[in-house]
C-alpha positions in Angstrom: 107.8 135.1 100.0 111.2 133.5 100.0 112.8 132.4 96.7 112.4 128.7 97.3 108.5 128.9 98.0 105.9 127.3 95.9 102.2 128.9 96.0 99.6 126.8 95.1 95.6 126.9 94.6 93.7 123.7 93.4 91.6 121.3 94.2 92.4 118.0 96.7 91.8 114.6 94.6 93.6 112.5 97.3 94.5 112.3 101.0 96.8 109.5 102.3 98.9 109.0 105.4 102.2 110.6 105.0 104.3 107.7 107.0 108.3 106.7 106.5 109.3 103.1 107.0 112.8 102.6 108.5 114.2 99.1 107.9 117.5 97.1 109.0 117.4 93.4 107.8 114.4 91.9 109.8 113.5 94.6 111.7 111.6 97.5 110.7 109.6 100.5 112.3 107.4 103.5 111.4 107.7 107.4 111.7 104.2 108.9 111.1 105.0 112.4 109.9 101.3 113.8 108.7 99.4 113.6 105.5 100.0 113.6 101.7 98.1 115.8 99.4 97.4 115.4 95.8 96.7 118.8 95.0 95.1 119.3 91.0 96.1 122.9 90.0 93.9 124.6 87.4 96.4 123.8 84.3 95.7 119.9 85.7 99.2 119.5 86.8 98.9 117.3 90.3 100.9 118.7 93.5 102.1 116.2 96.2 102.4 118.2 99.5 103.1 117.1 102.9 100.9 118.8 105.6 101.2 118.3 109.7 98.6 116.4 111.4 97.8 119.5 113.3 97.0 120.9 110.2 94.9 118.2 109.1 93.0 118.3 112.5 92.2 121.9 112.2 90.6 121.8 108.8 89.2 118.5 108.6 90.4 118.1 105.0 88.7 115.8 102.4 88.6 115.0 98.9 87.2 117.4 96.6 87.8 121.0 99.0 89.6 123.7 97.0 92.5 125.2 99.1 95.5 127.4 98.5 98.8 128.2 100.0 102.5 128.2 100.2 105.2 124.9 100.1 108.9 124.6 99.9 110.7 121.5 98.1 111.5 118.8 100.2 115.1 118.8 101.6 115.8 115.2 101.1 113.6 113.4 98.4 114.8 110.0 99.3 113.4 110.4 102.8 109.9 111.8 101.4 106.9 110.5 99.9 106.1 114.0 98.7 107.5 116.8 96.8 106.7 119.4 98.9 105.9 120.2 102.4 106.7 123.0 105.4 103.1 124.7 104.1 102.3 128.1 105.3 99.4 130.7 104.5 97.1 127.5 104.2 93.5 128.7 103.4 90.4 126.3 102.4 88.1 128.1 99.6 85.5 125.4 99.0 84.8 123.2 101.9 81.6 121.4 100.3 82.7 117.8 100.1 80.6 114.6 100.2 84.0 112.4 100.7 84.8 110.9 104.2 87.7 112.8 106.6 90.4 110.4 106.7 91.0 108.9 110.0 94.0 110.0 112.5 97.6 109.0 112.4 96.9 107.0 115.7 93.9 105.0 113.6 96.3 104.0 111.0 99.1 103.0 113.4 96.4 100.6 115.3 95.1 99.5 111.8 98.4 97.9 110.7 99.4 98.0 106.9 99.7 95.1 104.5 102.0 95.2 101.6 100.5 96.3 98.5 101.5 95.7 95.0 102.9 98.9 93.4 101.2 98.3 90.2 97.6 98.0 92.3 98.2 101.1 94.1 99.0 103.2 90.8 95.9 101.8 88.9 93.6 101.6 91.9 94.2 103.3 95.0 96.2 106.7 94.6 93.1 108.2 95.4 91.9 105.9 98.2 92.4 107.3 101.8 93.7 103.9 102.6 96.3 103.6 100.6 100.1 104.9 101.2 103.1 105.0 99.2 106.1 105.1 101.8 109.8 106.6 101.5 111.9 103.4 102.6 115.0 103.8 104.4 117.3 100.7 104.7 120.1 100.2 107.2 122.4 97.8 105.1 124.9 97.2 108.1 124.2 97.7 111.7 127.9 97.9 112.4 128.3 100.5 109.8 125.0 102.4 109.7 126.2 105.4 107.3 126.0 102.7 104.5 121.8 102.8 103.4 119.8 102.5 100.8 116.4 104.0 99.7 113.2 103.1 97.9 109.4 103.3 98.1 107.1 100.9 99.2 103.3 100.7 98.8 101.1 99.5 101.3 97.3 99.4 102.1 95.4 100.1 105.8 91.9 99.4 104.4 89.3 96.5 104.6 90.5 93.0 103.8 88.0 92.4 101.9 88.6 94.8 99.4 88.2 93.8 95.8 91.1 95.6 94.5 93.7 94.3 96.9 96.7 92.4 95.7 99.7 92.1 98.0 102.4 91.9 95.0 105.7 89.9 95.8 107.3 89.7 98.8 109.6 92.4 100.3 113.4 91.8 100.1 115.9 93.6 102.2 119.7 93.1 101.9 121.8 92.9 104.9 125.6 92.8 105.6 127.7 90.4 104.0 125.2 90.5 100.9 122.4 88.6 103.4 118.8 88.7 102.0 115.9 89.1 104.6 112.5 88.2 102.9 109.8 89.7 104.4 107.2 86.7 104.4 103.0 86.7 104.5 103.5 86.2 108.3 104.3 89.7 108.9 100.9 91.2 107.4 99.0 88.6 109.4 100.4 89.7 112.6 99.9 93.3 112.1 96.3 92.9 110.9 95.4 90.0 113.2 93.1 91.7 115.1 90.8 93.1 112.6 88.2 91.4 110.8 87.8 91.2 106.9 85.3 94.1 106.9 87.7 96.4 109.1 
């Protein structure tokens, strides 16, 4: 085991998509990196671990499964929504679970996200497979792409009829010369217009 490697052994309490959001004023695009597992170890400490889509496809992981393995701290926490990744020696010890298997990343991409209030995410959505906390990288000035800002944003990929859903305030993106772009409601409506209320 290398110096920076951390072993883990615990029960999965949450599986959500691991997606990075890039913004450049009124433009945005997503990078679908894999899945974010919250693993609760024996002492009750939650561990946020990023895994690949390939690993998820192999094990069909669900909330309630007991797993173990080793992971490494992320190299740049500003670009990640998890604390650890690069999992090796992964094993499933207890596969019994009545919880559903989260959909593929392609399914998330096709569904499209809606912005989700950060407070709502923290109080009602951290264990939901449709919730997502994204690391956001903002290119402030396209002519000076090395000037960047970082933050996190929360989103929902779930049914529009969810009783817990709250959109929160519109997202604001700073651009060059201190200009500000406000991402209004029509963006969410456009991204999810192909879905019905219960989809």
